[in-house]
LOPA-128235 format. One line per 10 residues: number of its first residue (from 1); their letters; for each residue x, y, z of C-alpha. Coordinates in Angstrom, 3 decimals, m for minus. Example, Ala and Ser with C-alpha at 12.3 -4.5 7.8 and 13.67 -1.06 7.14 Angstrom:
% LOPA-128235
1	AS	12.300/m4.500/7.800  13.670/m1.060/7.140
END
This chain:
% LOPA-128235
1	MKKRFLQATV	m97.815/m28.358/m135.258  m98.389/m26.924/m138.718  m101.871/m25.751/m137.734  m100.530/m23.854/m134.734  m97.898/m22.143/m136.875  m100.479/m21.008/m139.391  m102.789/m19.482/m136.812  m100.569/m16.412/m136.486  m100.441/m15.109/m140.031  m101.569/m11.531/m139.561
11	LLTFCCTGIS	m98.832/m9.061/m140.367  m98.099/m6.448/m137.733  m98.565/m2.773/m138.402  m95.624/m0.866/m137.005  m96.352/2.569/m135.616  m92.711/3.563/m135.490  m89.352/2.235/m136.582  m85.696/2.247/m135.759  m83.849/3.879/m132.939  m86.132/6.918/m133.060
21	CMTDTASIER	m89.008/4.642/m132.075  m87.231/3.645/m128.924  m86.504/7.217/m127.817  m89.930/8.677/m128.568  m91.322/8.518/m125.042  m94.466/10.616/m125.451  m96.813/7.621/m125.417  m94.793/5.162/m123.312  m96.844/3.485/m120.622  m94.725/0.457/m119.712
31	NVDYVNPLIG	m91.140/0.299/m118.472  m90.056/m2.204/m121.120  m90.929/0.349/m123.789  m88.162/2.635/m122.504  m85.525/m0.001/m123.289  m83.428/0.603/m126.401  m81.118/m2.372/m127.044  m79.357/m0.439/m129.831  m77.688/1.831/m127.252  m74.023/0.850/m127.129
41	TAPSTTISAL	m73.897/m1.006/m130.452  m71.606/1.623/m132.022  m68.195/2.985/m130.935  m68.484/5.105/m127.828  m68.935/8.836/m128.175  m68.495/9.649/m124.474  m65.800/11.945/m123.096  m63.611/9.470/m121.204  m63.885/6.819/m123.922  m62.495/9.211/m126.512
51	KHGEGTENNS	m59.666/10.126/m124.139  m58.712/6.750/m122.675  m60.284/4.002/m124.788  m58.192/1.876/m127.117  m59.446/m0.412/m129.890  m62.214/m2.712/m128.709  m62.246/m0.975/m125.306  m63.790/1.970/m127.129  m66.904/m0.010/m127.988  m69.366/m1.262/m125.412
61	QVVPFVTVPF	m69.670/m4.558/m127.366  m73.346/m5.006/m126.527  m75.714/m6.651/m128.997  m79.465/m5.962/m129.426  m80.487/m9.261/m127.897  m84.001/m10.629/m127.880  m83.893/m12.915/m124.879  m85.354/m13.982/m121.586  m83.485/m12.435/m118.627  m80.436/m14.667/m118.091
71	GMTNWTAQTK	m81.586/m16.796/m121.046  m79.592/m19.742/m122.368  m79.430/m18.432/m125.941  m79.748/m14.790/m127.007  m81.090/m13.936/m130.447  m79.814/m11.146/m132.660  m79.511/m9.971/m136.213  m76.045/m10.932/m137.464  m73.731/m8.542/m139.292  m70.511/m10.488/m138.572
81	DTETKCVAPY	m70.385/m14.252/m139.208  m67.319/m15.139/m137.155  m66.859/m16.428/m133.610  m63.501/m14.645/m133.373  m62.436/m13.014/m130.106  m63.563/m9.398/m129.722  m65.885/m9.511/m132.746  m69.522/m9.205/m131.702  m72.248/m10.629/m133.970  m73.869/m7.211/m134.547
91	YYADSIIQGF	m72.557/m3.674/m135.040  m74.753/m0.651/m135.678  m72.427/0.771/m138.330  m72.716/m2.331/m140.531  m75.114/m2.144/m143.464  m75.602/m5.848/m144.286  m77.528/m8.474/m142.313  m76.286/m12.024/m142.948  m78.885/m13.809/m140.856  m80.335/m14.163/m137.379
101	RGSHWLSGSC	m78.130/m15.782/m134.772  m78.743/m17.877/m131.696  m75.803/m16.414/m129.816  m73.812/m17.111/m126.657  m71.827/m13.885/m126.885  m70.947/m12.524/m123.449  m72.781/m9.209/m123.608  m70.511/m6.176/m123.645  m67.302/m8.193/m123.696  m64.171/m8.773/m125.709
111	VQDYGSVTIM	m64.231/m12.558/m125.646  m65.830/m14.827/m128.252  m69.174/m16.175/m129.301  m69.468/m19.950/m129.120  m71.774/m22.797/m130.077  m73.891/m20.416/m132.153  m76.240/m21.071/m135.070  m77.574/m18.697/m137.744  m80.666/m18.804/m139.969  m81.199/m16.602/m143.019
121	PIAGELKCLP	m84.222/m16.187/m145.332  m83.485/m15.802/m149.056  m85.811/m14.888/m151.946  m84.988/m15.788/m155.533  m81.611/m17.323/m156.282  m80.261/m19.564/m153.506  m77.133/m18.109/m151.852  m75.669/m19.936/m148.877  m72.420/m18.339/m147.682  m72.863/m15.444/m145.221
131	EERGSSFSHD	m70.700/m13.079/m147.260  m72.819/m13.750/m150.366  m76.347/m14.062/m148.976  m76.446/m10.885/m146.879  m79.059/m8.212/m147.451  m78.909/m4.465/m147.062  m81.228/m2.928/m144.484  m82.068/0.440/m142.992  m82.211/1.337/m139.317  m85.383/3.222/m140.252
141	NEISTPYFYH	m86.968/m0.196/m140.819  m85.489/m1.817/m137.706  m87.313/m2.281/m134.402  m85.279/m3.521/m131.465  m86.774/m4.384/m128.068  m85.868/m6.959/m125.405  m88.811/m9.133/m126.476  m89.083/m8.564/m130.245  m86.926/m7.631/m133.215  m88.098/m6.654/m136.677
151	VRLDDYAIEA	m86.222/m5.619/m139.791  m86.902/m5.451/m143.522  m84.335/m7.237/m145.682  m84.359/m4.836/m148.612  m82.560/m7.031/m151.153  m85.148/m9.786/m150.779  m88.300/m7.875/m149.812  m88.604/m10.009/m146.663  m89.998/m8.889/m143.323  m88.049/m10.679/m140.590
161	EMTATKRCGL	m89.388/m10.892/m137.031  m87.939/m12.583/m133.983  m88.878/m13.364/m130.380  m87.670/m15.916/m127.818  m88.195/m18.188/m124.856  m85.561/m19.196/m122.303  m83.862/m21.693/m124.609  m85.560/m21.163/m127.985  m85.867/m18.603/m130.742  m89.059/m18.046/m132.730
171	FKFTFEKGGE	m89.013/m16.470/m136.180  m91.545/m15.183/m138.658  m90.285/m14.516/m142.183  m92.793/m12.929/m144.541  m91.807/m13.194/m148.227  m93.506/m10.291/m149.995  m92.927/m11.607/m153.523  m93.698/m15.276/m152.868  m92.495/m17.870/m155.350  m89.354/m19.885/m154.738
181	SHLVINPNSD	m88.090/m18.919/m151.283  m85.340/m20.382/m149.127  m84.072/m20.632/m145.579  m80.392/m21.321/m144.954  m79.110/m22.497/m141.567  m75.523/m23.034/m140.428  m73.402/m23.573/m137.311  m70.877/m20.743/m137.036  m67.705/m22.778/m136.611  m64.408/m21.025/m137.266
191	EGQGFIQIIP	m62.586/m24.357/m136.925  m64.153/m26.163/m139.884  m66.157/m28.362/m137.557  m69.799/m29.006/m136.808  m72.657/m31.139/m137.996  m76.017/m30.549/m139.653  m78.808/m32.938/m140.565  m82.044/m32.428/m142.499  m85.054/m34.493/m141.377  m87.677/m33.833/m144.113
201	EKNEIAGYNP	m90.382/m36.040/m142.620  m90.353/m33.883/m139.474  m89.750/m30.535/m141.177  m86.647/m30.256/m139.010  m82.981/m29.406/m139.310  m80.691/m30.375/m136.432  m77.015/m29.945/m135.730  m74.266/m28.761/m133.449  m71.325/m26.388/m133.277  m68.377/m27.612/m131.121
211	VHRIYQGWGE	m67.117/m25.157/m128.518  m63.435/m24.314/m128.093  m61.673/m22.533/m125.273  m59.702/m19.305/m125.270  m57.220/m17.908/m122.735  m55.887/m20.857/m120.711  m56.135/m23.891/m122.980  m56.711/m21.668/m126.002  m58.073/m23.648/m128.947  m58.688/m26.857/m127.012
221	PAGFSGYFVA	m62.156/m28.439/m127.111  m64.317/m27.252/m124.215  m65.962/m30.678/m123.995  m69.422/m29.711/m125.237  m71.209/m28.167/m128.224  m74.007/m25.772/m128.984  m76.821/m28.063/m130.186  m79.900/m26.952/m132.098  m83.105/m28.214/m133.654  m84.986/m25.960/m136.091
231	RFSHDFEKYG	m88.616/m26.792/m136.843  m90.414/m25.262/m139.837  m94.095/m24.494/m140.460  m94.017/m25.644/m144.106  m93.101/m28.861/m145.872  m89.838/m28.715/m147.811  m90.235/m28.407/m151.597  m86.479/m28.908/m151.967  m83.612/m29.289/m149.542  m79.920/m30.003/m149.360
241	TYQDSLITEL	m76.565/m29.167/m147.813  m73.706/m26.936/m148.839  m70.000/m26.769/m148.218  m68.382/m23.532/m149.271  m69.644/m22.915/m152.832  m70.723/m26.537/m153.417  m74.504/m26.933/m153.099  m75.803/m30.506/m152.995  m79.549/m31.073/m153.451  m81.230/m33.929/m151.522
251	ATEIANQAKL	m78.169/m34.454/m149.302  m79.335/m34.731/m145.683  m76.100/m34.618/m143.659  m72.727/m32.931/m143.641  m70.093/m32.803/m140.906  m66.674/m31.393/m139.991  m65.958/m29.326/m143.054  m65.381/m25.612/m143.360  m68.329/m23.377/m144.240  m71.017/m26.032/m144.024
261	GAWVTFNLNE	m74.768/m25.684/m143.689  m78.183/m26.727/m144.920  m80.953/m25.122/m146.924  m84.627/m25.693/m147.620  m86.884/m24.271/m150.313  m90.599/m23.428/m150.283  m92.981/m22.317/m153.012  m94.955/m19.480/m151.407  m97.773/m17.106/m152.168  m97.173/m13.371/m151.985
271	NEPVYVEVGT	m96.830/m12.124/m148.391  m96.939/m15.655/m147.042  m95.074/m16.078/m143.743  m92.870/m19.014/m142.830  m92.490/m19.720/m139.116  m89.378/m21.310/m137.636  m88.748/m22.354/m134.057  m85.202/m23.188/m132.949  m84.491/m25.077/m129.739  m81.004/m25.003/m128.243
281	SFTSIDEARA	m79.026/m26.986/m125.691  m75.471/m27.517/m124.467  m76.157/m31.196/m123.817  m77.433/m32.902/m126.995  m79.671/m32.657/m130.037  m82.285/m34.675/m128.187  m82.256/m32.169/m125.329  m82.502/m29.271/m127.793  m85.605/m30.946/m129.232  m86.980/m31.535/m125.731
291	NLDAETADLD	m86.399/m27.869/m124.848  m88.196/m26.894/m128.045  m91.160/m29.133/m127.245  m91.371/m27.958/m123.637  m91.114/m24.223/m124.282  m92.974/m23.740/m127.577  m95.565/m26.539/m127.810  m98.396/m24.298/m126.632  m97.134/m21.013/m128.114  m97.566/m19.322/m131.440
301	FEQAKTQLKE	m95.307/m16.418/m132.397  m97.548/m13.668/m131.039  m98.119/m15.503/m127.774  m94.383/m15.988/m127.291  m93.773/m12.315/m127.992  m96.427/m11.260/m125.479  m95.120/m13.697/m122.891  m91.566/m12.404/m123.232  m92.713/m8.795/m123.051  m94.564/m9.533/m119.808
311	SWERLLSKVQ	m91.514/m11.305/m118.404  m89.317/m8.260/m118.988  m91.992/m5.906/m117.687  m92.259/m7.833/m114.423  m88.519/m7.683/m113.902  m88.049/m4.050/m114.923  m91.005/m3.014/m112.779  m89.165/m4.102/m109.663  m87.908/m0.531/m109.873  m90.406/2.216/m110.735
321	VEGSDEEAKV	m88.835/5.618/m111.393  m90.752/8.876/m111.663  m89.583/12.275/m112.826  m89.628/14.815/m115.595  m86.542/13.590/m117.494  m87.822/11.061/m120.028  m84.384/10.559/m121.575  m83.070/9.496/m118.174  m85.751/6.809/m118.064  m84.509/5.468/m121.416
331	KFYTALYHSF	m80.994/5.295/m119.978  m82.188/3.737/m116.747  m84.369/0.951/m118.103  m81.899/0.165/m120.892  m79.193/m0.128/m118.239  m81.442/m2.413/m116.194  m82.042/m4.569/m119.296  m78.302/m4.799/m119.985  m77.710/m5.729/m116.336  m79.935/m8.809/m116.591
341	LQPRTFNDVD	m78.483/m10.506/m119.679  m75.735/m12.586/m118.035  m74.700/m14.945/m116.568  m76.644/m17.358/m118.755  m78.809/m20.331/m117.885  m76.799/m23.398/m118.885  m79.103/m26.293/m118.035  m81.908/m27.815/m120.077  m85.572/m27.858/m119.081  m85.009/m31.150/m117.259
351	GSYPAFAGGK	m81.917/m29.805/m115.435  m79.283/m31.501/m117.605  m75.974/m29.774/m118.265  m72.399/m30.853/m119.127  m70.016/m31.007/m116.185  m67.654/m28.080/m115.694  m64.128/m28.014/m117.118  m64.519/m30.458/m119.972  m66.174/m33.155/m117.953  m67.893/m35.776/m120.081
361	QILNSGSRDY	m70.498/m36.477/m117.424  m73.987/m35.020/m117.810  m75.101/m33.613/m114.460  m78.447/m32.297/m113.275  m79.159/m29.023/m111.486  m82.372/m30.306/m109.946  m84.885/m27.653/m108.924  m82.587/m24.699/m109.562  m80.831/m23.366/m112.645  m77.124/m23.765/m113.279
371	FDDFSMWDTY	m75.397/m20.672/m114.690  m72.278/m19.983/m116.716  m70.445/m17.091/m118.397  m69.448/m15.029/m115.380  m67.425/m11.936/m116.256  m66.182/m11.983/m112.682  m63.512/m9.281/m112.933  m66.366/m6.914/m113.637  m69.677/m8.095/m112.274  m68.737/m8.632/m108.615
381	RASHPLFNLL	m68.565/m4.843/m108.308  m72.189/m3.842/m108.951  m74.015/m6.477/m111.029  m74.188/m9.200/m108.383  m74.866/m6.696/m105.577  m77.768/m5.457/m107.726  m79.054/m9.020/m108.041  m78.725/m9.444/m104.265  m80.999/m6.447/m103.860  m83.575/m7.091/m106.595
391	VPEKNAEMMY	m83.479/m10.845/m107.356  m81.686/m12.500/m104.417  m83.066/m15.970/m105.110  m81.673/m15.852/m108.642  m78.302/m14.588/m107.445  m78.223/m17.429/m104.910  m78.516/m19.885/m107.814  m75.629/m18.115/m109.530  m73.410/m18.319/m106.452  m74.234/m21.985/m105.944
401	SLLDKAQQGN	m73.353/m22.518/m109.616  m69.888/m21.072/m108.948  m69.505/m23.404/m105.994  m70.704/m26.334/m108.124  m67.919/m25.532/m110.601  m65.397/m25.481/m107.763  m66.591/m28.856/m106.569  m66.506/m30.380/m110.072  m63.074/m28.970/m110.978  m61.556/m28.953/m107.459
411	WLPIFPCWNS	m60.745/m25.240/m107.700  m62.926/m22.149/m107.525  m62.781/m20.624/m111.038  m61.407/m17.134/m111.555  m63.440/m16.140/m114.639  m65.623/m19.091/m115.735  m66.797/m18.842/m119.330  m67.795/m21.473/m121.930  m68.084/m23.788/m118.886  m64.296/m23.806/m118.502
421	YTSAMIGDHA	m61.464/m22.428/m116.409  m59.979/m19.386/m118.129  m58.012/m17.089/m115.791  m59.014/m14.512/m118.367  m58.525/m11.565/m116.033  m56.755/m10.952/m112.750  m57.946/m11.271/m109.171  m60.032/m13.984/m107.526  m63.390/m12.267/m107.530  m65.729/m15.229/m107.491
431	AAAIADAYSK	m64.800/m15.197/m103.803  m65.859/m11.554/m103.561  m69.231/m12.198/m105.202  m69.865/m15.200/m102.960  m68.774/m13.214/m99.893  m71.193/m10.426/m100.769  m74.096/m12.853/m101.059  m73.053/m14.611/m97.840  m72.687/m11.362/m95.898  m76.209/m10.383/m96.966
441	DVIDLTDAQY	m77.713/m13.765/m95.987  m78.586/m14.529/m99.610  m76.731/m17.855/m99.426  m75.339/m20.181/m96.802  m72.123/m22.184/m97.059  m71.282/m25.732/m96.141  m67.925/m26.591/m94.588  m66.833/m28.148/m97.881  m67.751/m25.030/m99.850  m65.870/m22.849/m97.365
451	QLLLKNAFQS	m62.773/m25.002/m97.790  m62.925/m24.531/m101.571  m62.998/m20.762/m101.088  m59.987/m20.906/m98.773  m58.093/m23.194/m101.139  m57.714/m20.472/m103.773  m56.294/m18.080/m101.167  m53.858/m20.463/m99.463  m52.799/m23.094/m102.013  m51.436/m23.401/m105.513
461	PETFAEYKEG	m52.020/m26.485/m107.693  m49.618/m29.339/m107.074  m48.925/m29.821/m110.773  m47.918/m27.330/m113.424  m50.505/m28.833/m115.769  m53.315/m27.856/m113.386  m51.906/m24.369/m112.981  m51.505/m23.934/m116.733  m55.118/m25.099/m117.094  m56.190/m21.966/m115.236
471	KGRRALESYL	m56.723/m23.345/m111.753  m55.750/m21.298/m108.717  m54.559/m17.727/m108.330  m51.806/m16.562/m110.650  m48.524/m15.792/m108.826  m49.957/m16.742/m105.441  m46.616/m18.066/m104.181  m44.933/m14.694/m104.703  m47.835/m12.880/m103.153  m47.766/m15.065/m100.026
481	EYGYIPMEDS	m43.986/m14.901/m99.648  m43.444/m11.179/m100.163  m46.805/m9.572/m99.474  m46.870/m8.287/m103.045  m46.079/m9.613/m106.509  m42.613/m8.328/m107.437  m41.546/m7.168/m110.865  m39.374/m10.276/m111.226  m42.498/m12.487/m111.358  m43.788/m11.937/m114.895
491	VQESFHKKEQ	m46.867/m14.198/m114.483  m46.486/m16.065/m117.765  m49.277/m18.631/m117.391  m52.065/m16.156/m117.942  m53.603/m14.242/m120.802  m52.886/m11.029/m118.885  m49.174/m11.311/m118.141  m47.253/m9.202/m115.606  m49.698/m6.613/m114.134  m48.083/m7.326/m110.761
501	VSRTLEYAFD	m49.287/m4.202/m108.943  m52.890/m4.597/m110.030  m52.816/m8.259/m108.999  m51.484/m7.313/m105.566  m54.229/m4.762/m105.032  m56.975/m7.116/m106.168  m55.737/m10.070/m104.104  m55.649/m7.819/m101.053  m59.301/m6.989/m101.621  m60.225/m10.626/m102.241
511	DFTLSRIAEK	m58.446/m11.605/m99.028  m60.542/m9.046/m97.204  m63.767/m10.498/m98.588  m62.710/m13.962/m97.448  m61.949/m12.567/m93.999  m65.563/m11.460/m93.819  m66.705/m15.025/m94.492  m64.253/m16.366/m91.928  m65.468/m13.909/m89.298  m69.098/m14.805/m89.862
521	RGDTERAAIL	m68.234/m18.492/m89.539  m66.276/m17.939/m86.347  m62.945/m18.911/m87.928  m60.985/m16.240/m86.060  m57.551/m17.604/m86.940  m57.992/m17.413/m90.690  m59.943/m14.166/m90.387  m56.948/m12.533/m88.701  m54.530/m13.834/m91.352  m56.720/m12.616/m94.195
531	RKRALNYQNV	m57.317/m9.213/m92.599  m53.574/m8.745/m92.361  m53.178/m9.732/m96.001  m55.916/m7.239/m96.898  m53.351/m4.521/m96.047  m50.886/m5.720/m98.708  m51.907/m2.788/m100.894  m49.558/m0.753/m98.709  m46.574/m2.696/m100.070  m46.948/m1.307/m103.605
541	YSPADSCVRG	m47.752/2.278/m102.604  m44.959/4.778/m103.223  m45.272/7.684/m100.751  m43.004/9.881/m102.847  m45.386/9.542/m105.797  m48.668/9.421/m103.846  m49.390/6.509/m106.147  m48.932/2.766/m106.604  m45.849/1.672/m108.498  m44.049/m1.462/m109.616
551	KYLDGRWAAD	m41.653/m2.865/m107.020  m38.687/m5.260/m107.166  m37.730/m7.920/m104.643  m35.019/m5.696/m103.146  m37.512/m2.875/m102.566  m36.500/m0.736/m105.545  m39.311/0.995/m107.371  m39.733/0.522/m111.129  m37.852/3.091/m113.163  m39.155/5.415/m115.882
561	FNKYIRQPYI	m42.253/6.059/m113.828  m45.093/8.149/m115.175  m48.342/7.755/m113.309  m50.300/9.277/m116.212  m49.559/6.566/m118.772  m50.133/2.826/m118.944  m47.530/0.570/m117.389  m46.992/m3.200/m117.817  m47.535/m3.783/m114.088  m51.019/m2.200/m114.249
571	TEGTPWQYTW	m54.099/m3.831/m115.784  m55.723/m1.821/m118.569  m54.943/1.566/m117.094  m52.450/3.891/m115.477  m50.859/3.675/m112.014  m52.847/6.669/m110.842  m56.120/5.101/m111.974  m55.346/1.925/m110.007  m54.137/3.753/m106.894  m57.735/4.162/m105.744
581	YVPQDVRGLM	m58.472/0.448/m105.855  m58.519/m0.111/m102.100  m62.278/m0.465/m101.526  m61.746/m2.383/m98.301  m59.674/0.328/m96.636  m60.171/3.814/m98.013  m59.248/5.208/m94.598  m55.945/3.337/m94.729  m55.199/4.718/m98.205  m56.050/8.157/m96.860
591	DLMGGEDGFN	m53.469/7.727/m94.106  m50.819/6.802/m96.689  m51.552/10.086/m98.448  m51.116/12.130/m95.305  m54.691/12.215/m94.088  m57.882/13.780/m95.393  m56.249/16.886/m96.836  m53.620/14.942/m98.761  m56.178/12.411/m99.942  m58.624/15.061/m101.146
601	CNLDQFHASG	m55.888/17.096/m102.807  m54.613/14.017/m104.649  m58.138/12.980/m105.643  m58.950/16.520/m106.804  m55.838/16.556/m108.977  m56.689/13.131/m110.361  m60.063/14.331/m111.598  m58.782/17.743/m112.737  m56.145/16.022/m114.899  m58.819/13.997/m116.696
611	QYWHGNEPGH	m57.453/10.686/m115.406  m60.819/9.264/m114.444  m61.847/6.689/m117.034  m65.375/5.470/m116.555  m65.099/3.022/m119.448  m63.062/0.520/m117.418  m64.252/m1.135/m114.246  m61.329/m0.766/m111.780  m62.262/2.874/m111.295  m65.991/2.478/m110.799
621	QIPFLYNYSG	m65.745/3.094/m107.061  m63.636/6.259/m107.396  m66.487/8.819/m107.736  m67.864/7.729/m104.346  m64.623/8.041/m102.378  m65.198/11.614/m101.183  m67.818/10.177/m98.833  m64.919/8.652/m96.892  m62.920/11.868/m96.717  m65.422/14.443/m95.485
631	QPWKSQQLVS	m66.463/15.933/m98.826  m69.500/13.913/m99.969  m70.865/16.784/m102.051  m68.012/16.178/m104.512  m69.184/12.602/m104.995  m72.693/13.899/m105.624  m71.348/16.220/m108.309  m69.095/13.624/m109.956  m71.765/10.940/m110.131  m74.200/13.421/m111.684
641	EIMVNEYGTG	m71.661/14.458/m114.309  m70.774/10.865/m115.190  m74.426/9.940/m115.630  m74.791/12.777/m118.147  m71.419/12.579/m119.907  m70.739/8.833/m120.008  m74.211/7.489/m120.809  m76.360/8.495/m123.754  m79.383/7.357/m125.723  m77.637/6.977/m129.077
651	PGGLSGNDDA	m75.798/3.950/m130.479  m72.516/5.247/m128.982  m74.064/5.864/m125.587  m71.942/3.548/m123.409  m68.430/4.597/m122.410  m66.640/1.260/m122.751  m67.117/m2.499/m122.692  m70.355/m3.141/m120.790  m68.775/m6.383/m119.541  m71.841/m8.520/m118.868
661	GQMSAWYVFA	m73.738/m5.519/m117.551  m71.330/m3.997/m115.003  m71.160/m0.633/m116.795  m74.941/m0.599/m116.864  m75.353/m1.776/m113.268  m73.215/1.195/m112.204  m75.745/3.508/m113.821  m78.672/1.744/m112.153  m77.164/2.164/m108.693  m76.115/5.755/m109.407
671	ALGFYPVCPS	m79.648/6.614/m110.482  m81.023/5.024/m107.300  m78.602/7.194/m105.341  m76.249/4.680/m103.717  m73.457/2.269/m104.711  m71.791/m0.881/m103.251  m68.193/0.379/m103.061  m66.967/m2.634/m101.069  m68.826/m5.879/m101.829  m68.881/m8.209/m98.796
681	VPEYVISGPH	m69.563/m5.209/m96.561  m73.378/m4.857/m96.491  m73.321/m1.116/m97.100  m74.055/1.265/m99.949  m72.354/4.659/m100.276  m74.891/7.435/m100.864  m74.569/9.849/m103.790  m78.202/10.986/m104.077  m81.119/9.830/m106.266  m81.665/11.070/m109.816
691	FDKITIELEG	m85.418/10.633/m109.984  m88.081/12.436/m107.979  m89.546/9.175/m106.739  m88.248/5.621/m106.838  m90.187/2.557/m105.707  m88.240/m0.674/m105.281  m90.099/m3.973/m104.938  m88.246/m6.194/m102.471  m88.567/m9.841/m101.547  m91.604/m10.766/m99.474
701	GKQLVIHAPG	m93.808/m8.035/m100.922  m91.969/m5.218/m99.143  m91.422/m1.819/m100.750  m88.667/0.748/m100.434  m89.869/4.182/m101.502  m87.318/6.943/m102.105  m88.515/10.545/m102.444  m86.157/13.157/m103.867  m88.235/16.068/m105.243  m86.412/17.982/m107.956
711	ASSGKNYIQG	m83.732/15.332/m108.514  m84.847/14.597/m112.078  m84.681/18.293/m113.009  m81.123/18.885/m111.833  m81.275/19.247/m108.051  m78.436/16.805/m107.441  m76.987/17.960/m104.100  m78.229/16.408/m100.860  m79.428/19.003/m98.343  m80.728/16.499/m95.814
721	MNVNGQETDL	m82.242/13.047/m95.456  m84.602/11.133/m93.201  m85.230/7.388/m93.086  m88.697/6.368/m91.916  m89.098/9.795/m90.371  m85.738/9.868/m88.579  m83.222/12.524/m89.623  m79.754/11.154/m90.402  m76.502/12.431/m91.817  m74.973/8.980/m92.371
731	NYFNHFDLIK	m73.658/9.034/m95.928  m74.202/5.294/m96.392  m77.070/2.812/m96.117  m76.997/m0.550/m94.407  m78.244/m3.346/m96.675  m80.349/m4.976/m93.974  m82.084/m1.691/m93.245  m82.945/m1.215/m96.913  m84.428/m4.662/m97.437  m86.855/m4.112/m94.563
741	GGTINFEMGD	m88.556/m1.574/m96.819  m89.860/1.796/m95.733  m89.508/5.386/m96.865  m86.421/7.501/m97.447  m86.896/11.229/m97.974  m84.115/13.292/m99.525  m84.112/17.060/m99.608  m82.279/17.984/m102.800  m80.854/21.316/m103.891  m78.944/23.166/m106.605
751	LPNKSWGVAT	m75.940/23.928/m104.410  m73.839/21.640/m102.214  m74.550/21.356/m98.513  m71.025/21.084/m97.154  m72.153/20.136/m93.669  m74.265/17.056/m94.503  m72.583/13.641/m94.185  m69.134/15.026/m93.355  m68.651/13.853/m89.770  m66.224/11.004/m89.151
761	KARPYSLSND	m68.999/8.907/m87.623  m71.137/9.441/m90.756  m68.705/7.670/m93.089  m68.759/4.165/m94.583  m66.736/1.197/m93.390  m62.962/1.046/m93.709  m60.766/m1.767/m92.434  m58.470/0.674/m90.624  m61.425/1.951/m88.592  m62.265/m1.506/m87.227
END
């Protein structure tokens, strides 16, 4: 082991540094080199974020992760040592690095890190606590890529480098001055818990960090820990543990005290590197060690770095974009990278993982991976549809993981994170994601799995304890009885309380997606019931306001109404912003507004008033709605403007929480020229490509080639289109047509063509047209 570590001792020569390195595209030859993980690590500077964002919503909350796509543990420089909700481990504006973290932060979110571990190199005097040991650094001496991170720790004259495998992190710390040098390692427990053990005869440090829940069951143990084993290239000259400011030499264990950790000391030559490999697991220390052995036994640092780079290149190269706008390529491939960070692999190399919802049993995923950390309120919209298009086999594993959770906990989870029920957000969108995969033949369903999907829509838990735990839809009884959730039902057993109108709208959509499953299975009775329930959005629409509005049991509308400002019955937005959340029946919403003219007038006013907020997901379908109302050129214009104004290449270049990649997946689809407005309907609404040529690698070796000459230089209006040589003015694509491969030719122009895609027969699906 020591021999293998020492084989890779040559220091790298860096041709460029910092964020400028990642945006200098003159010599870029590979797609992975366009990716800049630092985009979005600072507060947003985009137009709608500055207008509508509040607090943590005004930061994309992404972290410059070095990781395998969908990796178990993501590795990052650490500038914040807490696992507190809404505090990410890294922020661009911070000037001190406290260490390098094996993180389980949900990328782009406002939740919490969990089960994490941090390692920090120190030169000179031993300092253990994160707030004392940190080093200043400069972004000029920082290189961030998906497969490699490098930074100089100025206070210690240490070059720190990092790469990763699926479950392990690999580090190279070069101590310029040599002499007495240290490495400190600690579990990041905010609860004064955890365990760490030094094993000098193996050059190892092992430990764990217990995981706790938030939202439903806040603060309760999640039933598992983040386990780790760190293996070092050098023998320990000295070692010990610490607890707060108390440093104890030769101690080998410490447990369940605040601010605990371990340290080791080496006596080094100048510019001598120390290599560290850290294996992780959610099952046990033994499994963390087994993961480490399996994934790093035949790798040195440089080999691991090369292997990870190739892994990202293979994935990113599923979409090849060509055009004159190099900055757009940085945005595109960075968005694709962000889209493929979560959900995370949760099982060990041998398939082991802890049962869902606090189960003590260790289960096995067999030949497929088991996934967790689904930001389902967000990712059903575009992230999972993107996976269905580009990596359907992987998305199938994700959907089966959701169904596994339902089987283990007896209820389909709403927003499963830290392997627990949470009910963190509203809706029941695991059903929507599963319905989308099912409708596209990515997965099949057993009768038992189908029953679990129906259970969420038709039943509430028998006991209050189960409901409080986060099982089942919030306020389902009111919804079923009245066809909407009235103002009197304040929905107390949820992190997001009230929000009755938004819940009604989202349940109506979820019911529609379930009706699609029922129809495909031949369950006509339930399909009819669910289709009727899919129209419940009508019950919270106020014709006098041309807008949704809170409603009481007796039919009265909520007083003090202002559709421009946030209301307690709306989730993270205004009534006008949520009015357009009827993806299953845009035609029906149009009818409520008096037809096409009323709909278009209302939508025009909405955009003219600056109400559109791209930084929050419920509105992500809004720019595409003109395709339903006979004015698709307006969608083409809006999408183009959003891609320019709400996405940038600087640290503030994302317009709101990326939410496990949904914000980024929107950009990917927009750049391709089409978007899945209504998951579970196998269609994509066309807005026009933004590159001159796009080549998509599909399953089975098929290719879809999209030509759009001039698109990358600003010709963003569709003049005409042919698919495999056949002219068409349909303003949507069918999924099954796309995955056959072929060639799509767009004629693009500087001015709108107001006759293309406007006919009623050219428009996408709406329930009211069935």
